[in-house]
C-alpha positions in Angstrom: 0.0 0.0 0.0 1.2 3.4 -0.9 0.6 6.6 1.1 -1.3 9.4 -0.8 -2.1 13.0 -0.2 -5.2 13.5 1.9 -7.5 15.0 -0.8 -9.2 17.3 1.8 -9.2 14.6 4.6 -7.6 15.3 7.9 -5.6 12.0 7.9 -3.2 10.5 5.3 -4.8 8.0 2.8 -3.5 4.6 1.8 -3.8 3.3 -1.8 -5.3 -0.2 -1.8 -4.3 -2.0 -5.0 -6.2 -5.3 -4.7 -9.5 -6.6 -3.3 -7.9 -8.7 -0.5 -6.3 -5.7 1.0 -9.7 -3.9 0.8 -11.6 -6.8 2.5 -9.0 -7.0 5.2 -9.4 -3.2 6.0 -13.3 -3.1 5.8 -15.6 -4.0 8.6 -18.5 -4.3 6.0 -19.6 -3.0 2.7 -18.3 0.5 2.3 -19.2 3.5 0.1 -17.0 6.2 -1.4 -17.1 9.3 0.8 -17.5 11.6 -2.2 -19.9 9.9 -4.6 -21.7 7.5 -2.3 -21.0 4.4 -4.5 -19.7 1.1 -3.1 -15.9 1.0 -3.2 -13.7 -1.8 -4.6 -9.9 -2.0 -5.1 -8.0 -0.1 -6.2 -9.0 2.9 -3.9 -7.9 5.1 -1.1 -8.6 4.4 2.6 -7.9 6.4 5.7 -4.5 5.5 7.4 -6.1 6.3 10.8 -9.1 3.9 10.2 -11.7 6.7 10.6 -14.0 5.3 7.8 -12.9 7.6 5.0 -12.7 6.0 1.5 -12.2 7.5 -2.0 -12.3 6.0 -5.5 -11.8 7.4 -9.0 -14.8 6.1 -11.0 -17.8 3.9 -10.3 -16.3 0.9 -8.5 -16.9 -1.7 -11.2 -15.5 0.7 -13.9 -12.8 2.8 -12.4 -9.8 2.7 -10.2 -10.5 3.8 -6.6 -9.2 4.0 -3.1 -10.7 2.0 -0.1 -9.1 2.9 3.2 -9.9 1.0 6.4 -11.8 4.0 7.8 -14.7 3.3 5.4 -14.3 6.4 3.2 -13.9 4.6 -0.1 -13.2 7.0 -3.0 -12.7 6.7 -6.8 -9.4 7.9 -7.9 -11.1 10.4 -10.3 -13.3 11.6 -7.4 -10.2 12.1 -5.3 -8.9 14.6 -8.0 -12.1 16.5 -8.6 -11.6 20.3 -9.0 -13.2 22.5 -6.4 -14.8 24.8 -9.0 -16.1 23.9 -12.5 -17.3 26.0 -15.4 -20.0 23.9 -17.1 -22.1 24.4 -20.2 -25.4 23.6 -18.4 -25.0 26.7 -16.2 -22.8 29.5 -17.5 -24.0 32.2 -15.2 -21.8 31.1 -12.3 -19.1 28.5 -11.7 -20.3 25.2 -10.1 -18.8 24.5 -6.7 -18.2 21.1 -5.2 -20.6 20.8 -2.2 -23.2 18.7 -0.3 -26.7 18.6 -1.8 -28.3 19.5 1.4 -31.6 20.6 -0.3 -31.9 17.3 -2.2 -32.3 19.0 -5.5 -32.7 17.1 -8.8 -29.7 17.0 -11.1 -30.1 19.5 -14.0 -28.7 17.0 -16.5 -30.3 13.6 -15.7 -33.3 15.1 -13.7 -32.7 12.4 -11.0 -33.1 13.3 -7.3 -30.9 11.2 -5.0 -32.5 9.7 -1.9 -31.8 11.2 1.5 -30.0 8.0 2.5 -27.5 8.5 -0.4 -24.5 10.6 0.6 -21.8 12.1 -1.5 -20.8 15.4 -3.2 -22.4 17.4 -6.0 -21.4 20.3 -8.2 -23.8 23.1 -7.4 -24.7 26.8 -7.6 -26.3 27.9 -4.3 -27.7 31.3 -5.6 -29.5 29.6 -8.5 -30.4 26.3 -6.7 -28.8 24.2 -9.3 -27.0 20.9 -8.8 -25.2 18.4 -11.2 -24.1 14.9 -10.2 -20.4 14.4 -10.5 -20.7 11.7 -13.1 -23.1 13.9 -15.1 -20.8 16.9 -15.0 -17.9 14.9 -16.3 -19.7 13.3 -19.2 -19.3 14.4 -22.9 -21.7 17.2 -24.0 -23.1 14.6 -26.5 -23.5 11.2 -24.8 -24.4 8.2 -27.0 -26.6 5.5 -25.5 -27.5 2.2 -27.2 -30.9 0.6 -26.5 -32.3 -2.8 -27.2 -35.7 -1.2 -27.9 -34.5 0.9 -30.8 -32.4 0.0 -33.9 -30.3 3.3 -33.7 -28.4 4.7 -30.8 -29.7 7.6 -28.8 -27.7 10.7 -28.0 -28.2 12.7 -24.8 -27.4 16.4 -25.3 -26.6 18.3 -22.2 -28.7 21.3 -23.1 -31.9 19.3 -23.9 -34.0 17.1 -21.7 -34.9 14.4 -24.4 -32.7 11.9 -26.2 -31.7 12.7 -29.7 -31.6 10.4 -32.8 -28.7 10.7 -35.3 -29.9 11.3 -38.9 -27.2 10.0 -41.3 -28.9 10.9 -44.6 -31.3 13.5 -46.0 -34.1 11.0 -46.7 -34.3 10.2 -43.0 -34.4 13.9 -42.1 -37.2 14.7 -44.7 -39.3 11.8 -43.3 -39.0 13.1 -39.8 -39.7 16.8 -40.6 -43.0 18.5 -40.8 -41.5 21.4 -42.6 -38.2 23.3 -43.0 -36.4 23.2 -39.7 -33.6 25.2 -38.1 -30.8 24.1 -35.9 -31.6 24.9 -32.3 -28.0 26.1 -31.7 -27.0 28.1 -34.7 -30.4 28.9 -36.3 -29.3 27.7 -39.8 -31.4 25.3 -41.8 -30.5 21.7 -40.9 -29.3 19.0 -43.2 -28.0 15.5 -42.7 -26.0 14.4 -40.7 -27.8 15.9 -37.8 -29.6 15.1 -34.5 -33.3 15.4 -34.1 -35.7 15.0 -31.1 -36.8 11.5 -30.1 -39.8 13.0 -28.3 -40.9 15.2 -31.2 -40.5 18.4 -29.3 -39.0 20.4 -32.3 -35.4 20.2 -31.3 -32.8 19.7 -34.1 -29.0 20.0 -34.1 -26.4 20.0 -36.8 -23.9 17.3 -35.9 -21.1 20.0 -36.0 -23.1 22.2 -33.6 -23.8 19.3 -31.2 -20.1 18.4 -31.0 -18.9 22.0 -30.6 -16.6 22.3 -27.6 -17.8 24.2 -24.6 -14.5 26.1 -24.4 -12.6 27.1 -27.5 -9.0 28.3 -27.4 -9.0 30.1 -30.7 -5.7 30.9 -32.4 -7.1 34.2 -33.6 -8.0 35.3 -30.1 -5.2 34.0 -27.9 -5.7 36.2 -24.8 -8.8 34.4 -23.4 -10.8 31.3 -24.2 -14.2 31.6 -25.9 -17.0 30.0 -23.9 -20.0 28.5 -25.6 -23.3 29.9 -24.2 -26.7 28.6 -24.9 -28.1 32.1 -25.1 -26.7 35.6 -25.6 -25.3 37.1 -22.4 -26.7 40.5 -23.2 -30.0 41.8 -21.8 -31.5 42.1 -25.3 -31.1 38.4 -25.9 -29.3 39.1 -29.1 -25.8 39.8 -30.3 -23.7 40.8 -33.3 -21.0 38.4 -34.4 -17.6 40.1 -34.1 -16.4 38.3 -37.2 -19.2 38.6 -39.8 -21.1 41.4 -38.0 -24.4 39.7 -38.6 -27.2 39.4 -36.0 -27.6 36.3 -33.9 -30.0 35.2 -31.1 -29.0 31.5 -30.7 -25.9 29.9 -29.0 -22.8 32.1 -29.0 -19.1 31.8 -28.3 -18.4 34.6 -25.9 -15.4 36.3 -24.4 -16.6 38.5 -21.5 -13.2 40.1 -21.0 -13.0 41.5 -24.6 -16.8 41.7 -25.1 -16.6 39.5 -28.2 -19.4 37.3 -29.6 -19.2 34.8 -32.4 -21.7 32.6 -34.2 -20.8 28.9 -33.7 -20.3 28.5 -37.5 -18.0 31.6 -37.5 -15.9 30.4 -34.6 -15.5 26.9 -35.9 -15.0 27.8 -39.5 -12.2 30.3 -38.6 -10.7 27.7 -36.3 -10.5 25.4 -39.3 -8.8 28.1 -41.3 -6.2 28.7 -38.5 -5.6 24.9 -38.4 -5.5 24.6 -42.2 -8.3 22.0 -41.8 -10.8 22.8 -44.5 -12.2 19.4 -45.2 -15.6 20.8 -46.3 -13.9 22.5 -49.2 -12.2 19.3 -50.6 -15.3 18.4 -52.7 -16.4 22.0 -53.6 -15.7 23.2 -57.1 -13.7 26.3 -57.7 -15.5 29.1 -59.5 -14.0 31.2 -62.2 -13.5 34.9 -61.2 -15.0 36.1 -64.5 -18.4 34.6 -63.6 -20.4 37.3 -61.8 -23.7 37.1 -59.9 -26.8 37.6 -62.0 -29.0 38.8 -59.2 -27.9 42.3 -58.1 -29.9 42.6 -54.9 -28.2 43.8 -51.7 -28.4 40.5 -49.9 -26.7 38.6 -52.7 -24.1 41.3 -52.9 -23.3 40.8 -49.3 -23.1 37.0 -49.7 -20.8 37.5 -52.7 -18.0 38.6 -50.6 -15.0 36.5 -49.4 -15.4 35.4 -45.8 -11.7 36.0 -45.2 -10.7 39.3 -46.7 -14.3 40.6 -47.4 -13.4 41.6 -50.9 -15.8 40.7 -53.8 -15.7 37.0 -54.7 -15.4 37.8 -58.4 -11.9 39.2 -58.0 -10.3 35.8 -57.7 -11.0 32.0 -58.0 -13.2 31.0 -55.1 -15.2 28.4 -53.2 -18.9 28.8 -52.7 -20.0 25.8 -50.4 -23.5 25.3 -49.3 -22.7 26.4 -45.8 -22.5 30.0 -47.1 -18.8 30.5 -46.3 -17.6 31.9 -49.6 -13.8 32.0 -49.7 -11.1 33.0 -52.2 -8.8 30.1 -52.9 -5.9 32.4 -51.8 -7.6 33.1 -48.5 -8.1 29.4 -47.8 -4.3 29.1 -47.8 -3.3 32.1 -45.8 -0.2 31.7 -43.6 -1.0 32.0 -39.8 2.1 34.3 -39.3 3.7 36.8 -41.6 6.9 38.7 -41.5 6.2 42.0 -43.3 8.3 45.0 -44.2 5.6 47.4 -42.9 6.2 46.2 -39.4 9.6 44.7 -38.7 9.4 44.7 -34.9 7.1 41.6 -34.6 5.6 39.1 -36.9 2.0 39.8 -38.0 -0.5 37.1 -36.9 -3.8 36.3 -38.7 -6.6 37.4 -36.2 -9.9 39.0 -35.7 -9.9 42.8 -35.8 -11.8 42.9 -32.5 -10.6 46.5 -31.7 -11.9 47.8 -35.2 -8.5 49.3 -35.9 -7.8 51.0 -39.3 -5.5 49.4 -41.7 -2.1 51.1 -41.5 -1.7 50.9 -45.3 -5.1 52.1 -46.7 -6.3 53.7 -43.4 -9.8 52.1 -43.8 -11.4 50.4 -40.8 -13.3 47.2 -41.6 -15.7 45.5 -39.3 -15.7 42.0 -40.8 -13.2 39.4 -41.9 -9.6 38.7 -41.0 -6.6 41.0 -40.6 -2.9 40.5 -40.1 -2.1 42.2 -36.8 0.3 42.8 -34.0 -1.6 43.1 -30.7 1.2 44.7 -28.6 1.6 47.5 -31.2 -2.0 47.8 -32.1 -1.1 47.4 -35.7 -3.3 45.8 -38.3 -3.3 45.5 -42.1 -5.9 44.1 -44.4 -5.1 40.8 -46.1 -5.2 42.3 -49.5 -3.0 45.2 -48.4 -0.4 42.9 -46.8 -0.1 40.9 -50.0 0.4 43.8 -52.4 3.7 44.4 -54.1 6.3 46.6 -52.5 6.9 48.2 -55.9 3.3 49.1 -56.5 2.5 52.0 -58.8 -1.0 53.5 -58.9 -2.4 55.6 -61.7 -5.5 57.8 -61.2 -7.4 60.2 -63.4 -7.5 62.8 -60.6 -3.7 63.4 -60.8 -1.6 63.7 -63.9 1.3 61.5 -62.6 1.3 58.0 -61.1 1.8 57.4 -57.3 4.6 55.1 -56.1 4.5 53.1 -52.8 6.9 54.4 -50.2 7.8 51.8 -47.7 9.5 53.9 -45.0 7.5 53.9 -41.8 7.9 57.7 -41.0 5.3 60.2 -39.8 4.0 62.5 -42.5 1.3 65.0 -43.3 -0.8 63.9 -46.2 -0.7 66.6 -49.0 -4.1 65.5 -50.2 -6.2 65.7 -47.0 -3.9 67.5 -44.6 -4.2 64.9 -41.9 -1.3 63.0 -40.3 0.0 59.5 -41.4 2.5 57.4 -39.6 3.0 54.3 -41.8 2.7 53.5 -45.5 2.4 56.4 -47.9 2.4 57.0 -51.7 4.5 59.7 -53.4 4.6 61.7 -56.6 8.2 62.5 -57.3 7.3 65.0 -60.0 5.0 67.1 -57.8 6.9 66.3 -54.5 3.7 65.3 -52.7 3.1 62.4 -50.3 -0.4 61.1 -49.6 -2.4 58.3 -48.0 -3.4 55.4 -50.2 -7.1 56.1 -50.0 -6.5 59.8 -50.8 -5.3 58.8 -54.3 -8.8 58.3 -55.3 -10.2 61.6 -53.9 -12.8 63.1 -56.2 -11.5 66.3 -57.9 -14.9 67.9 -58.0 -17.8 67.4 -55.7 -21.2 69.0 -55.1 -21.8 69.4 -51.4 -24.9 70.1 -49.2 -22.7 72.7 -47.5 -22.4 75.0 -50.5 -24.4 76.0 -53.6 -21.5 75.7 -56.1 -19.2 72.8 -57.0 -16.1 72.3 -54.8 -12.7 71.6 -56.4 -9.9 69.7 -54.7 -6.3 71.1 -54.9 -3.1 70.1 -53.2 -2.1 73.6 -52.1 -3.2 77.3 -52.3 -1.6 80.6 -52.1 -2.7 82.1 -48.8 -3.6 85.4 -50.4 -6.3 83.6 -52.4 -8.6 83.7 -49.5 -9.9 86.4 -47.2 -10.9 83.9 -44.5 -9.1 80.5 -44.1 -11.7 79.0 -41.7 -13.3 75.7 -42.8 -17.0 76.4 -43.5 -18.0 73.2 -41.7 -15.8 72.9 -38.5 -14.7 76.6 -38.4 -11.0 75.7 -37.8 -8.3 77.2 -39.9 -7.4 75.3 -43.1 -3.6 74.9 -43.8 -3.2 76.0 -47.4 0.1 74.1 -47.8 -1.9 70.9 -48.0 -5.0 69.6 -49.8 -8.4 71.2 -49.4 -11.7 71.7 -51.3 -12.6 75.2 -52.4 -15.1 77.1 -54.4 -13.7 78.9 -57.4 -16.6 81.4 -57.4 -16.7 82.2 -53.7 -14.3 83.0 -50.9 -14.8 79.6 -49.1 -12.6 76.7 -48.3 -13.2 73.2 -46.6 -11.0 70.6 -44.9 -11.0 67.4 -47.0 -12.0 65.3 -44.0 -15.0 67.7 -43.2 -16.3 67.8 -46.8 -16.0 64.0 -47.2 -17.1 63.0 -43.7 -20.7 62.1 -44.5 -21.2 60.2 -47.7 -24.7 61.5 -48.0 -23.6 65.1 -47.9 -21.9 65.2 -51.3 -21.9 63.7 -54.8 -19.2 63.4 -57.4 -19.6 65.7 -60.4 -17.5 65.6 -63.6 -17.4 69.3 -64.5 -17.3 72.5 -62.3 -19.5 74.3 -64.9 -22.4 72.0 -64.4 -25.6 74.0 -64.0 -26.4 74.9 -60.4 -29.9 74.8 -59.1 -32.4 77.0 -61.0 -32.9 80.6 -59.8 -36.3 81.6 -58.4 -36.2 84.9 -60.3 -35.8 86.0 -63.9 -34.2 89.5 -64.3 -36.2 92.0 -66.4 -34.2 95.2 -65.9 -30.8 96.1 -64.5 -29.2 99.4 -63.4 -25.8 100.7 -64.5 -24.2 98.8 -61.6 -25.6 95.5 -62.9 -28.0 95.2 -60.0 -31.4 93.6 -60.9 -34.0 96.4 -60.4 -37.0 94.6 -61.9 -37.6 90.9 -61.6 -40.2 88.2 -61.9 -40.4 85.7 -59.0 -41.9 82.3 -59.8 -44.0 82.5 -56.6 -45.7 85.8 -57.4 -47.9 86.8 -60.4 -46.7 90.4 -60.8 -43.3 91.9 -61.5 -41.3 93.1 -58.4 -39.4 96.3 -58.1 -36.2 97.0 -56.1 -37.0 99.2 -53.1 -36.8 101.4 -51.1 -40.3 102.6 -52.1 -41.3 106.2 -51.3 -44.4 105.0 -49.5 -42.3 104.1 -46.4 -43.1 100.4 -46.3 -40.0 99.5 -44.4 -40.5 98.8 -40.7 -44.3 98.7 -41.3 -44.6 95.5 -43.4 -43.1 92.1 -43.3 -41.3 90.1 -45.9 -43.5 87.5 -47.4 -40.6 85.1 -47.5 -39.3 85.1 -43.9 -42.0 87.2 -42.1 -39.4 89.5 -40.6 -40.0 93.3 -40.8 -38.7 94.8 -44.0 -35.2 96.3 -44.2 -33.1 97.3 -47.2 -32.6 96.0 -49.8 -36.0 94.5 -50.7 -38.3 94.0 -53.6 -42.0 95.1 -53.7 -45.0 94.7 -55.9 -46.6 97.9 -57.2 -49.9 96.1 -57.8 -50.5 94.3 -54.5 -49.1 94.1 -51.0 -46.2 91.7 -51.5 -42.6 92.2 -50.3 -39.5 90.1 -50.4 -36.1 90.8 -49.0 -33.4 90.7 -51.7 -31.8 87.7 -49.9 -35.1 85.9 -49.8 -35.9 86.7 -53.5 -32.6 85.3 -54.7 -32.8 81.9 -53.1 -32.9 79.1 -55.6 -36.0 76.9 -56.4 -34.2 73.9 -55.1 -31.5 74.0 -52.4 -29.1 71.5 -50.7 -29.5 71.9 -47.0 -26.7 70.5 -44.9 -28.9 70.2 -41.8 -31.4 67.9 -43.5 -30.9 64.1 -43.3 -32.3 63.3 -46.8 -29.8 63.4 -49.7 -32.1 65.1 -52.3 -32.4 68.9 -52.4 -35.3 70.7 -50.9 -37.9 72.6 -52.9 -39.1 76.2 -52.3 -42.8 76.4 -51.4 -45.2 79.1 -50.2 -48.8 79.6 -48.9 -48.8 76.5 -46.9 -49.0 76.3 -43.1 -46.1 74.2 -41.6 -44.0 73.7 -38.6 -40.3 74.4 -39.1 -38.2 71.4 -38.1 -35.4 73.6 -36.9 -37.0 76.4 -34.7 -40.4 74.6 -34.2 -42.3 77.9 -35.2 -45.6 77.7 -37.1 -45.6 79.7 -40.3 -47.3 79.9 -43.7 -44.6 82.0 -45.5 -41.9 80.6 -47.8 -40.2 77.4 -46.8 -38.0 74.6 -48.2 -39.8 71.3 -48.2 -38.3 67.8 -48.7 -40.1 65.8 -51.4 -39.3 62.6 -49.5 -40.0 63.0 -45.8 -42.1 66.2 -46.3 -40.2 68.1 -43.5 -40.2 71.9 -43.8 -37.5 74.5 -43.0 -38.4 78.2 -42.8 -36.4 80.7 -44.6 -35.1 82.3 -41.4 -33.5 79.0 -40.3 -32.2 78.2 -43.8 -30.5 81.6 -44.1 -29.3 81.6 -40.5 -27.7 78.1 -40.9 -26.1 78.9 -44.2 -22.4 77.9 -43.5 -20.1 80.8 -42.5 -19.6 83.6 -40.0 -22.7 85.4 -38.7 -23.1 88.8 -36.9 -25.5 89.4 -34.1 -27.0 92.0 -32.0 -24.3 94.3 -30.4 -21.7 91.5 -30.4 -18.4 92.6 -31.9 -17.1 89.1 -32.9 -18.5 86.7 -35.6 -20.5 83.7 -34.5 -20.3 80.2 -35.9 -22.9 77.4 -35.7 -21.8 74.2 -33.9 -24.2 71.4 -34.4 -23.2 69.3 -31.3 -22.6 72.2 -28.9 -24.3 71.9 -25.5 -24.3 75.0 -23.2 -26.3 77.9 -21.9 -27.8 80.5 -24.2 -26.8 84.1 -23.3 -30.2 85.4 -24.5 -32.8 83.1 -22.8 -30.6 81.2 -20.2 -31.8 77.8 -21.4 -29.4 75.0 -22.3 -29.1 74.1 -26.0 -29.8 70.4 -25.2 -27.7 69.1 -28.1 -29.6 71.1 -30.8 -26.5 73.2 -31.5 -25.8 76.8 -31.0 -24.1 79.9 -32.5 -20.8 80.4 -30.6 -18.1 83.0 -30.5 -14.5 81.6 -30.8 -13.1 84.7 -29.1 -15.4 84.8 -26.0 -18.0 82.7 -24.2 -20.9 84.2 -26.0 -23.6 81.6 -27.1 -27.0 81.8 -28.8 -29.3 79.0 -29.6 -31.0 79.0 -33.0 -34.3 80.4 -31.8 -32.7 83.4 -30.0 -30.3 84.0 -32.9 -33.3 84.2 -35.3 -35.3 86.6 -33.1 -36.6 89.7 -35.0 -34.3 92.7 -34.2 -37.4 94.9 -34.2 -41.1 94.2 -33.6 -44.4 96.0 -33.2 -46.9 95.7 -30.4 -50.0 97.7 -29.5 -48.4 98.6 -26.1 -46.3 101.2 -27.9 -46.7 103.3 -31.0 -42.9 103.0 -31.8 -40.9 100.0 -32.9 -39.6 97.9 -30.1 -35.9 96.9 -30.3 -34.4 93.7 -29.1 -32.1 94.5 -26.2 -29.5 92.4 -24.5 -29.1 94.4 -21.2 -31.0 96.7 -18.9 -29.1 99.8 -18.0 -31.7 100.9 -15.5 -30.6 99.9 -12.0 -33.9 100.8 -10.4 -35.4 97.5 -9.4 -39.0 98.5 -10.0 -38.4 99.0 -13.7 -37.5 95.4 -14.1 -41.0 94.3 -15.1 -42.9 93.6 -18.3 -45.2 96.4 -19.4 -47.5 93.9 -21.2 -48.0 91.1 -18.6 -46.8 93.3 -15.6 -44.7 90.3 -14.3 -41.1 90.7 -13.3 -38.3 90.4 -15.8 -34.9 88.8 -15.4 -32.4 91.6 -16.1 -29.9 89.0 -17.6 -32.3 88.0 -20.3 -33.0 89.7 -23.6 -36.2 91.7 -23.9 -37.9 94.2 -26.3 -37.5 97.9 -25.4 -38.6 101.4 -26.7 -36.1 104.0 -25.7 -38.5 106.9 -26.4 -41.3 105.6 -24.1 -39.1 103.5 -21.8 -41.3 100.5 -22.6 -39.9 97.1 -21.8 -41.5 93.7 -22.4 -40.8 90.0 -22.4 -39.9 88.5 -25.8 -42.9 86.1 -25.6 -45.3 88.8 -24.7 -44.3 91.0 -27.7 -44.2 88.2 -30.3 -47.0 86.0 -29.0 -47.4 82.3 -29.9 -47.6 82.7 -33.7 -45.4 85.6 -34.8 -44.6 84.2 -38.3 -48.2 83.4 -39.5 -49.0 85.8 -42.4 -52.0 87.9 -41.2 -54.6 88.5 -43.9 -53.8 85.3 -45.8 -56.5 82.7 -46.6 -56.7 79.5 -44.7 -59.1 76.8 -46.1 -58.2 73.7 -44.2 -61.3 73.7 -42.0 -64.9 72.4 -42.0 -66.3 75.9 -42.4 -68.1 76.5 -45.8 -66.4 79.8 -46.5 -62.7 80.8 -46.8 -61.2 81.9 -43.5 -58.7 84.8 -43.0 -55.9 84.7 -40.5 -56.3 87.7 -38.1 -55.0 89.0 -34.8 -57.4 91.4 -33.0 -55.6 94.2 -31.2 -58.2 96.2 -29.2 -61.1 93.8 -28.7 -61.2 90.1 -28.4 -64.4 88.4 -29.8 -65.4 85.1 -28.2 -64.4 82.0 -30.1 -67.3 80.1 -31.7 -65.7 76.8 -30.5 -64.6 77.3 -26.9 -66.4 80.6 -26.1 -63.2 82.1 -24.8 -61.8 85.5 -26.1 -59.5 85.2 -29.1 -56.5 87.0 -27.7 -53.9 85.6 -30.2 -54.2 84.5 -33.8 -57.7 83.6 -34.9 -59.5 82.6 -38.1 -62.3 84.9 -39.2 -64.8 84.2 -42.0 -64.1 86.2 -45.2 -67.9 86.8 -45.7 -68.9 90.0 -43.8 -72.4 88.7 -43.2 -71.0 85.6 -41.5 -69.7 86.4 -38.0 -67.8 83.2 -37.6 -64.5 83.5 -35.7 -62.5 80.8 -34.0 -59.2 80.7 -32.1 -56.4 79.2 -34.1 -55.7 76.5 -31.4 -59.3 75.3 -31.6 -59.4 74.4 -35.3 -55.7 74.0 -36.5 -54.3 70.4 -36.7 -52.3 69.4 -33.6 -49.0 69.6 -35.6 -49.8 73.3 -36.4 -50.3 74.3 -32.8 -47.5 76.0 -30.7 -46.6 73.5 -28.0 -43.9 75.5 -26.3 -43.5 78.8 -24.6 -40.8 81.4 -25.0 -38.0 81.2 -22.5 -37.8 84.9 -21.8 
């Protein structure tokens, strides 16, 4: 007998090698102290005769220990790990323990009797136990039965036995329809397992035999654990390899937050091991044969699963499993010594960090890359395989570009951003650029500007009065590439102009016709200024003001609804006015702050809610033909890219779409809607306050009220509104008359609907006669709907004999009612 370690027992254990020794030590039939089974030699027994025995396996099948103390133990039981990660319960590790609550085993569903002792693997918080022998069995256990001609398979994740289907005919006979694998969600085909109890459970043979833990060569830092369901709260995941949706079983790495389809994990493992048996009988396809169907789904499938380039570029395999693969990608070396990164070899791996390729600078979500994890260096498969003497010709530059292999930092002469690895050079022009900048479009049409933009590699600084990018407002370095307008004094960073693919389109010629003008010129003065025009939204000709009748500051522009100011056009035959800036807007316009790609069309005489400032208006607007959103002219003009001036502020203001801060006018936060900001000081205005009318009229004063940003009167009793007689915040903007010393809140002066055109016809109600938009000043008739006085905008019948009048809020559709109040 040999002395063993104590395996958790307080006394030394002796190894009993034959049955005679065991009988000599026993006082009767003895059970293993861990599993509760009867012990037989070889086994461990306690050297102090306290009744402790241990064996490895069931006594008739496995080697075991049987000490005189009675604690018989299988040898395998003596070496059981204290903690175990098991596929039947992935939430927590299972711990070796007593089954004090007599729970049923989660795998075999058997509850041991109270007289049966022994250990279990369990999770106390989840009240889950697994017998030791069940925990150690294969995930796919095969059982032969005399009652059935084929063997049964017991799958750990399912409660019923499974039958193995070896051919497609058997599968078709057993199916009631097209069936999916319960692990990967793909359509099943033979060989596969199916339910013996007809419960709808099917498994691909490959999925059933998938290991519970996968040490993947492409992810060496941590093992991938097979989970029956997604670990995420949504119950779904996106595969980190193919970036497709999944809601079935998943290989998961919690440390790196990676998820893989079973098929993706196993297929890539076979690529790493050079074990692609499923491709042995798959025919190679000629690269000249292209897909006939051009729909998006087929185009996605027609990509190589390794490099994610189009299949048609090279000879390739297209097996039934859907893993299309170039022949060259099926033979990729696992490690690669490359001139672009001499410090370490590059290893074939998943690009789990979504790093950009150091050669072409493009990030790619799917497929393999060659990478160096310590240096955070990745290159695409196709970039790693290209020739070191590569020369690229492009129609956008007159000379070819040559690959430059020195890994030195540089500033790209095409886009003006930094590079620190592979570059391309033109020796004739002495420029150095990124690979993906070689194909930069020479001319584009952008949402940010009305004219085509031209790319150039450098400018003379005196060519521009202002060198700020019209998008980000930072200075453009004219020694490197940029986009500019040859007709205007504007310039753009390349990265800003090309950031959003939906914000620009490639054009062939800078002389392409711009959007059609809204006016046709009839007469010009000696300075070439249009003095008589025809606007497509008005029936009469318009004349350039000012008009001797003194219309300015008494009437509003029919385009933007702000009070008239020079210069403007007027109609001599009717009451119609347009600011010169509003008249010269084009019929169609690209608007950078609208999400649709198509230009917006100029409309008029239609009530709408502006999607930028949320005001209700029926003046001119730009409308999207697709989503039918509307933008008022005030917002379109205000948000035209470039510097803006504002009330009594000496510095120019620039609009920043993502700015969040406090508005100096109303005190509210911009809440992510953007704001006009000063680069020289902390002055900020939200769009609504920036677009406030500089002057306004109200019945409380016979003079024009001017928008004011500070109250010079220190007398506290003067800090009130002369309209509502409530107090005013002296730090907030207000309207003021210096002649009469009248002060009022912005909201009290403008009301709820300041941009509805009074006197215009509104016909979208159930009243039989046309209704006129009115605002009573000195008396408020009762509304025929709610019987309350019509204190703001109302609709009055155009027939004098009909006394019908209703408040706007009583009859207008919900989307045409003002739902917010002024913040001042």
